C-alpha positions as CSV (number, residue, x, y, z in Angstrom):
1,M,95.0,106.0,97.1
2,A,94.9,102.7,94.9
3,T,91.8,103.5,93.4
4,F,92.2,106.8,91.4
5,G,96.0,105.6,90.7
6,N,95.4,105.4,86.6
7,L,93.0,108.3,86.7
8,S,95.8,110.5,88.6
9,D,98.6,109.6,86.4
10,R,96.5,110.3,83.2
11,L,95.5,113.7,84.7
12,A,99.1,114.4,85.5
13,E,100.4,113.7,82.2
14,T,97.8,116.0,80.6
15,F,98.7,118.9,82.7
16,K,102.4,118.3,81.8
17,N,101.7,119.2,78.3
18,L,100.6,122.6,79.1
19,R,103.7,123.5,81.0
20,G,105.5,126.4,79.2
21,K,102.6,127.9,77.4
22,G,102.4,131.5,77.8
23,K,98.7,131.8,77.2
24,L,95.9,129.1,76.8
25,S,94.4,129.0,73.2
26,V,91.2,127.5,72.3
27,A,93.0,124.4,70.8
28,D,94.8,124.1,74.0
29,V,91.7,123.9,76.2
30,D,89.9,121.5,73.8
31,G,92.8,119.3,73.6
32,T,93.0,119.0,77.1
33,I,89.2,118.6,77.7
34,R,89.4,115.6,75.3
35,E,92.4,114.3,77.4
36,I,90.4,114.7,80.2
37,R,87.1,113.2,79.1
38,R,89.0,110.1,78.0
39,A,90.9,109.8,81.1
40,L,87.3,109.7,83.1
41,L,85.7,107.6,80.8
42,E,88.6,105.1,81.3
43,A,88.2,105.3,85.0
44,D,84.2,104.4,84.5
45,V,82.7,107.5,85.5
46,A,79.0,107.9,84.2
47,L,78.6,109.6,80.8
48,S,76.2,111.8,82.0
49,V,79.0,113.0,85.2
50,V,81.8,113.4,82.4
51,K,79.5,115.7,80.3
52,D,78.8,118.3,82.7
53,F,82.1,118.1,84.2
54,T,84.2,118.7,80.9
55,H,81.3,121.4,79.6
56,N,82.0,123.2,83.1
57,V,85.9,123.0,82.9
58,R,86.1,124.2,79.2
59,E,83.7,127.0,79.8
60,R,85.7,128.4,83.0
61,A,89.0,127.9,81.2
62,L,88.0,130.1,78.3
63,G,86.3,132.6,80.4
64,D,87.6,135.6,81.9
65,E,87.6,134.4,85.7
66,V,91.0,132.7,85.3
67,N,93.8,133.9,88.0
68,R,96.3,136.0,86.2
69,A,98.8,135.1,88.7
70,L,98.6,131.7,87.8
71,N,100.3,130.3,84.7
72,P,97.9,128.3,82.1
73,A,98.7,124.5,83.8
74,Q,98.0,126.0,87.1
75,Q,94.8,127.8,86.0
76,V,93.7,124.0,84.3
77,V,94.5,122.2,87.4
78,Q,92.6,125.0,89.5
79,I,89.6,124.7,87.5
80,V,89.7,121.0,87.7
81,N,90.1,120.9,91.5
82,D,87.1,123.1,91.7
83,E,85.0,120.8,89.5
84,L,86.1,117.5,90.9
85,V,85.0,119.0,94.5
86,A,81.7,120.0,93.0
87,I,80.8,116.5,91.6
88,L,82.0,114.5,94.9
89,G,79.4,116.7,96.6
90,G,80.7,120.0,97.5
91,E,80.8,120.5,101.2
92,A,81.5,117.7,103.6
93,R,78.6,116.6,105.8
94,R,78.2,114.8,109.0
95,I,75.9,112.5,110.7
96,Q,72.7,113.9,111.9
97,F,72.0,112.8,115.4
98,A,68.5,112.5,116.8
99,K,67.9,115.4,119.6
100,K,66.6,112.5,121.6
101,P,68.6,109.1,121.4
102,P,69.2,106.9,120.3
103,T,70.2,107.9,116.9
104,V,69.3,104.9,114.1
105,I,71.5,104.4,111.5
106,M,70.5,101.9,108.7
107,L,72.8,100.3,106.3
108,A,71.6,99.4,103.0
109,G,73.4,97.8,100.0
110,L,74.0,95.0,97.4
111,Q,75.8,91.6,99.3
112,G,79.4,91.9,99.0
113,A,79.5,95.6,99.5
114,G,81.0,95.3,102.9
115,K,78.0,96.2,104.9
116,T,78.7,94.0,107.9
117,T,82.5,95.1,108.6
118,L,81.4,98.6,107.7
119,A,79.2,98.6,110.8
120,G,81.9,97.6,113.1
121,K,83.9,100.4,111.5
122,L,81.6,102.8,112.1
123,A,80.5,101.8,115.6
124,L,84.3,102.2,116.6
125,W,84.6,105.5,114.9
126,L,81.7,106.5,117.1
127,A,83.1,104.9,120.3
128,K,86.2,106.7,120.0
129,D,84.0,110.0,119.9
130,N,82.4,109.2,123.2
131,H,79.3,107.5,121.8
132,T,78.0,104.3,123.0
133,P,76.7,102.4,119.7
134,L,74.8,98.9,119.4
135,L,75.3,96.5,116.7
136,V,71.8,95.1,115.3
137,A,71.9,92.1,113.1
138,A,69.0,92.4,111.0
139,D,71.0,90.8,108.1
140,L,69.2,87.0,108.8
141,Q,69.4,85.5,105.1
142,R,73.2,85.4,104.6
143,P,74.8,82.4,105.8
144,N,76.5,83.0,109.2
145,A,76.0,86.9,108.8
146,V,74.9,87.2,112.6
147,T,78.1,85.3,113.7
148,Q,80.2,87.7,111.3
149,L,78.7,90.6,113.1
150,Q,79.1,89.2,116.6
151,V,82.6,88.8,115.6
152,V,83.2,92.5,114.3
153,A,81.5,93.9,117.2
154,E,83.6,92.1,119.6
155,Q,86.8,93.3,117.6
156,A,85.7,96.5,117.8
157,G,84.7,96.3,121.6
158,V,81.0,97.3,121.0
159,A,77.7,95.7,121.8
160,V,75.5,93.8,119.6
161,Y,71.8,93.1,119.4
162,A,71.2,89.4,117.9
163,P,67.9,87.7,119.3
164,E,67.7,85.5,116.2
165,P,70.3,83.0,114.5
166,G,69.8,84.1,111.0
167,N,70.8,81.6,108.2
168,G,67.1,82.0,107.0
169,V,65.6,81.9,110.6
170,G,63.9,85.0,112.3
171,N,62.2,88.0,111.2
172,P,64.4,90.9,110.4
173,V,61.6,93.6,110.6
174,R,60.9,92.4,114.2
175,V,64.6,92.4,115.1
176,A,65.5,95.6,113.8
177,K,62.0,97.0,115.6
178,D,62.9,95.5,119.1
179,S,66.3,97.1,119.0
180,I,65.2,100.5,119.3
181,K,63.2,99.4,122.9
182,Y,66.4,97.5,123.6
183,A,69.0,100.6,123.0
184,T,66.5,102.9,125.1
185,D,66.3,100.6,128.1
186,K,70.1,100.1,128.1
187,Q,70.8,103.7,127.1
188,Y,72.8,103.1,124.0
189,D,72.8,106.4,122.2
190,V,73.5,105.1,118.4
191,V,71.8,102.0,116.8
192,I,73.3,100.6,113.7
193,V,71.1,98.1,111.8
194,D,73.1,95.8,109.4
195,T,70.6,94.7,106.7
196,A,70.4,91.9,104.4
197,G,72.0,92.4,100.7
198,R,71.6,90.5,97.6
199,L,73.8,89.6,94.6
200,G,71.4,92.1,92.5
201,V,68.8,94.5,92.6
202,D,65.6,92.8,93.4
203,A,62.1,93.6,94.2
204,E,62.5,91.1,97.7
205,L,65.3,93.1,98.8
206,M,64.0,96.6,98.1
207,K,60.3,95.5,100.0
208,Q,62.6,94.0,102.9
209,A,64.6,97.2,103.1
210,G,61.6,99.3,102.7
211,D,59.8,97.4,105.7
212,I,62.8,97.6,107.9
213,R,62.8,101.7,107.1
214,R,59.4,102.1,108.2
215,A,59.7,100.1,111.2
216,V,62.6,102.0,112.8
217,D,62.2,105.3,111.0
218,P,66.0,105.8,111.0
219,D,67.9,109.2,111.3
220,E,70.4,108.3,108.5
221,V,69.9,105.5,105.6
222,L,73.7,104.9,104.4
223,F,74.0,103.4,100.9
224,V,77.1,101.2,101.3
225,I,78.6,100.8,97.8
226,D,81.7,99.1,96.5
227,A,84.0,101.6,94.8
228,M,85.3,99.1,92.7
229,I,81.6,98.4,90.9
230,G,82.5,100.5,87.9
231,Q,79.3,101.7,85.6
232,D,77.1,99.4,87.5
233,A,77.4,102.1,90.8
234,V,74.8,104.5,88.7
235,A,72.3,101.6,87.9
236,T,72.4,100.4,91.6
237,A,72.3,103.5,93.6
238,R,69.3,104.9,91.3
239,A,67.5,101.6,92.4
240,F,68.3,102.0,95.8
241,Q,67.4,105.8,96.1
242,E,64.1,104.9,94.5
243,G,63.6,101.5,96.6
244,V,64.8,103.0,100.0
245,D,65.7,106.6,99.5
246,F,69.0,106.7,101.6
247,T,70.0,109.9,103.0
248,A,74.3,109.3,102.1
249,V,76.5,107.1,100.9
250,V,79.6,105.4,102.3
251,L,82.3,104.2,99.7
252,T,84.2,101.1,100.5
253,K,87.4,99.4,99.2
254,L,88.8,102.4,98.2
255,D,92.0,101.3,98.6
256,G,91.6,98.6,95.8
257,D,93.1,99.1,92.3
258,A,90.0,99.5,90.4
259,R,89.1,102.7,88.3
260,G,87.1,104.5,91.0
261,G,84.7,105.7,88.6
262,A,81.8,105.1,91.3
263,A,82.9,107.6,93.8
264,L,83.0,110.2,91.2
265,S,79.6,109.2,90.1
266,V,77.2,108.3,92.6
267,A,77.2,111.7,94.6
268,S,76.5,113.4,91.4
269,V,73.7,111.2,90.1
270,T,71.9,110.8,93.2
271,G,72.1,114.0,94.7
272,R,73.0,112.7,97.9
273,P,76.4,113.4,99.6
274,I,79.4,110.8,100.3
275,I,79.9,111.0,104.0
276,F,82.3,108.3,105.0
277,A,84.7,106.0,103.1
278,S,86.5,102.5,104.2
279,T,90.1,102.5,103.2
280,G,91.3,99.1,104.1
281,E,90.4,95.9,105.8
282,G,91.3,97.0,109.5
283,L,88.7,98.2,111.9
284,G,90.4,101.5,111.9
285,D,90.7,102.1,108.0
286,F,87.8,104.3,107.9
287,E,87.5,108.1,107.8
288,P,84.7,111.0,107.0
289,F,84.9,111.8,103.8
290,Y,86.1,115.3,102.6
291,P,85.3,116.1,98.6
292,D,88.0,118.7,98.4
293,R,90.8,116.5,99.8
294,M,89.9,113.6,97.8
295,A,90.1,116.0,94.8
296,S,93.5,117.0,96.0
297,R,94.5,113.2,96.4
298,I,93.3,112.5,92.9
299,L,95.2,115.5,91.4
300,D,98.6,114.3,93.4
301,M,98.4,117.5,95.7
302,G,98.4,115.4,98.7
303,D,96.1,115.2,101.8
304,I,97.8,117.0,104.6
305,L,95.1,117.8,106.7
306,T,94.1,114.1,107.1
307,L,97.5,113.3,107.8
308,I,97.7,115.9,110.6
309,E,94.4,114.7,112.2
310,Q,95.9,111.0,112.3
311,A,99.0,112.0,113.7
312,Q,97.0,113.9,116.5
313,E,94.9,111.2,117.3
314,A,97.6,108.5,117.3
315,F,100.1,110.6,119.2
316,D,100.3,111.3,122.7
317,E,100.8,115.0,123.0
318,D,102.7,115.0,126.2
319,E,104.8,112.4,125.3
320,A,106.0,114.0,122.2
321,R,106.8,117.0,123.9
322,A,108.6,114.9,126.4
323,V,110.5,113.4,123.7
324,A,111.6,116.8,122.0
325,E,112.9,118.2,125.4
326,K,114.9,115.1,125.7
327,F,116.5,115.7,122.1
328,A,118.1,118.7,123.6
329,T,118.9,117.9,127.2
330,E,119.4,114.3,127.3
331,T,120.4,111.0,125.2
332,F,117.8,110.0,123.0
333,T,117.7,106.1,123.5
334,L,116.4,102.9,121.5
335,E,113.7,102.9,124.1
336,D,112.3,106.2,123.1
337,F,112.8,105.0,119.6
338,L,110.8,102.2,119.9
339,K,108.0,104.2,121.6
340,Q,107.9,106.8,118.7
341,M,107.6,103.8,116.0
342,Q,104.9,102.1,117.8
343,Q,103.0,105.6,118.0
344,M,103.3,106.0,114.0
345,R,102.2,102.5,113.4
346,N,99.1,103.4,115.3
347,M,98.5,105.7,112.5
348,G,98.1,102.9,110.3
349,S,99.9,102.1,107.2
350,I,103.1,104.1,106.4
351,K,102.7,103.5,102.8
352,K,99.3,105.1,102.7
353,M,100.9,108.0,104.9
354,M,103.2,108.6,102.4
355,G,100.8,108.5,99.8
356,M,99.2,111.5,101.2
357,L,101.9,113.7,100.5
358,P,102.0,116.3,97.7
359,G,103.7,114.7,94.8
360,A,103.3,111.2,96.1
361,G,102.5,109.8,92.2
362,A,106.3,110.5,91.1
363,M,107.1,108.3,94.0
364,K,104.7,105.6,92.9
365,Q,107.4,102.8,92.3
366,Q,109.3,103.4,95.7
367,L,106.0,103.3,97.7
368,E,104.8,100.1,96.0
369,N,108.5,98.7,97.0
370,F,108.1,99.9,100.5
371,D,108.4,97.1,102.8
372,E,105.9,97.9,106.1
373,G,107.4,94.5,107.6
374,E,110.7,96.2,107.9
375,I,109.3,98.3,111.1
376,V,108.1,95.0,112.5
377,R,111.7,93.5,112.3
378,T,112.9,96.6,113.7
379,E,110.7,96.5,116.7
380,A,111.5,92.6,117.1
381,I,115.1,93.7,117.1
382,I,114.8,96.3,119.9
383,Q,112.1,94.4,122.0
384,S,114.7,91.6,122.0
385,M,117.4,93.7,123.7
386,T,117.2,94.2,127.6
387,I,116.3,97.6,129.0
388,A,120.0,98.4,129.9
389,E,121.0,97.8,125.8
390,R,118.1,99.9,124.9
391,R,119.1,102.6,127.2
392,N,122.7,102.8,126.2
393,S,123.2,101.0,122.9
394,K,127.2,101.4,123.8
395,L,126.7,98.0,125.8
396,L,126.0,96.3,122.7
397,N,129.5,93.9,122.1
398,G,129.7,91.2,119.6
399,S,127.9,88.7,122.2
400,R,125.1,90.7,123.1
401,R,124.4,91.4,119.1
402,L,124.6,87.7,118.2
403,R,122.1,87.1,121.4
404,I,119.7,89.8,120.0
405,A,120.0,88.6,116.6
406,R,119.2,85.0,117.8
407,G,115.9,86.3,119.9
408,S,114.6,88.4,117.2
409,G,115.0,85.7,114.0
410,M,117.4,88.2,112.3
411,T,121.0,88.5,111.5
412,V,123.9,90.3,113.3
413,T,124.2,92.3,110.1
414,D,120.6,93.3,110.6
415,V,121.3,94.4,114.0
416,N,124.5,96.3,113.2
417,Q,122.7,98.3,110.5
418,L,119.8,99.3,113.0
419,V,122.5,100.6,115.7
420,N,124.6,102.4,113.2
421,R,121.5,104.2,111.8
422,F,120.0,104.9,115.0
423,E,123.2,106.3,116.5
424,Q,123.7,108.6,113.0
425,A,119.9,109.6,113.5
426,A,120.0,110.5,117.3
427,K,123.2,112.6,116.8
428,M,121.4,114.4,114.0
429,M,118.5,115.0,116.0
430,K,120.6,116.3,119.1
431,T,122.2,118.6,116.6
432,V,119.1,119.9,115.5
433,A,117.5,120.3,119.1
434,K,120.4,122.3,120.0
435,G,120.3,124.8,117.3
436,G,122.9,123.6,114.9
437,M,122.9,122.1,111.2
438,P,123.2,118.7,110.7
439,N,125.6,117.1,108.4
440,M,123.6,115.3,105.7
441,P,125.3,111.9,104.4
442,G,127.3,112.7,100.9
443,M,127.6,116.3,101.8
444,P,130.4,118.6,103.2
445,P,130.4,119.8,106.5
446,M,128.1,123.0,106.8
447,P,129.7,125.9,108.2
448,G,129.0,126.2,111.9
449,A,127.7,122.8,112.0
450,G,128.6,122.1,115.5
451,F,126.3,122.2,118.6
452,G,124.9,125.7,118.9
453,G,125.9,126.4,115.5
454,R,129.7,127.2,116.5
455,P,132.3,125.9,114.4
456,K,134.6,123.3,116.5
457,P,138.1,124.3,116.8
458,Q,140.7,122.5,114.4
459,Q,142.5,119.8,116.1
460,Q,146.0,119.2,115.6
461,K,146.5,116.2,113.1
462,K,148.0,113.2,115.1
463,K,151.4,112.3,113.4
464,G,152.2,108.7,113.2
465,S,153.6,106.2,110.9
466,K,151.1,104.8,107.8
467,S,153.7,101.7,107.2
468,G,151.7,98.5,106.7
469,N,155.0,96.7,108.0
470,P,154.3,96.0,111.8
471,A,158.1,96.1,112.3
472,K,158.7,99.3,110.5
473,R,155.6,101.2,111.7
474,A,157.0,100.3,115.4
475,A,160.4,101.5,114.7
476,E,159.0,104.5,112.7
477,N,157.0,105.5,115.7
478,A,159.6,104.8,118.4
479,A,161.9,107.4,116.2
480,L,159.3,110.1,116.1
481,A,158.7,109.8,120.1
482,A,162.6,110.3,120.8
483,G,162.2,113.6,118.5
484,V,164.2,111.8,115.5
485,K,162.4,112.5,111.9
486,P,162.5,109.1,109.9
487,Q,164.0,109.4,106.5
488,A,162.6,108.4,103.3
489,A,162.3,104.7,102.6
490,G,165.0,103.5,100.2
491,G,168.0,101.2,99.5
492,G,165.9,98.4,100.5
493,S,166.4,99.2,104.3
494,G,164.5,96.8,106.5
495,F,163.1,99.6,108.7
496,G,162.6,102.3,106.1
497,L,165.0,104.6,108.3
498,G,167.5,106.7,106.9
499,A,168.7,104.9,103.9
500,G,171.8,106.6,102.3
501,K,172.9,107.8,105.7
502,T,175.3,104.8,106.0
503,K,177.2,103.0,103.6
504,D,175.4,100.0,103.8
505,G,172.1,101.7,103.5
506,G,171.3,101.0,107.2
507,P,169.9,103.6,110.0
508,S,172.8,106.1,111.3
509,E,174.2,105.6,114.5
510,E,172.6,108.7,116.0
511,E,169.1,106.7,114.9
512,L,169.8,103.5,116.6
513,A,171.0,105.4,120.0
514,A,167.8,106.6,119.9
515,L,165.7,103.5,119.1
516,Q,167.6,101.5,121.7
517,K,167.0,104.2,124.2
518,M,163.5,104.2,123.6
519,L,162.9,100.3,123.4
520,G,165.2,100.0,126.6
521,R,162.3,102.0,128.6
């Protein structure tokens, strides 16, 4: 995750210095704590949080509770991971739904934190979980805020309640209150109230937010905060806690390149859990917040559970099983490849998914250089093919490849490279599906690497002339077919046959007779 990139790098460098040590001394622990403190402060983590964090890590690292099965570096990583989970809130928390619908969720925060977009993301996430959310346009101050919420609602495919035009017109408290009755009448089970923000904390903002809260009596008040806000996060969170008393926190812009201290400070300072995280600009870039998974990402240990959940959500299980069976029994086609690639795109950014793998920090440069547009270009090439061509790549002759290149806006070379890579991958997958071991590029063939693990029988090497001279090659092949062994070239013989057999260096009479016999057939 980009927000914690620098912190992850600094911590990884710190842990690297402990490798090879048989035992942790007090000096080793103090040096490590110093580096961790510096890394956290540079990441804009609140000073009070840093003090508590480093104190707890030091106490545990010097205590007797360390796992003797781990080496010193692993012990420190384990302790830091546990403490990160603790300051991020410990256990993950979910939305508390009302026993009697509708559940009312109020959003609060500064202007620019991304409340309106987040309202759409939350509504889409709830709709996927079989809820019927209603977005309420109670931000009547910011220019075009009502229009923006209507656009977001349309994109998310959810309903919106917007009786007032906004732009300074209308009473937000009345709109919020009336929305509850509207939702009850129309049988919406979740109401999401989007409230106004300000460029800074002020009394008017807090009074309006407090009035709305009293009017709708929400089940959840979510404090939406920009993860890139830095040290101001703590002061802002405290002000909203005193003025509105939110129940949970939502972090936005976690895909940014800021230092991310807000995420490590807010939960600890306010005592309120982080419940959701917004990880991109798309409406689907939204996920529940898990402290343990976030700690793993920060320490570059990956987030395999989230990756699995995204895969399960995006992939059709029946179709995946059908494709697996097809690997073993039939030919895997470009049509199948296109479907699989489109399902992968449904999971979101490939770069983000690769970033969830353990050790992704070591591949930072490769991830930065990864071109997501390559997938779009590949789709364009395959979609420019006919159904028959997708199902049988052997049909792709030169003229067809030229047509496909023109139709997709690519070059013939691009088409050739895609087809070659696909055919190699299809062959490898079929080998694996049948229980064999594929040959990897740059490696010699594995023993028993044929299908079913059986070694292929040795084939007789085809004999023939290797001469670069066409006339000489034809003559030598004709001689071989006639059962006459060509002699080594020498003496400037025109055909390279039997030089030295005759006085003038030409072929012998027997060889000439054999050649005439062959050529006269």
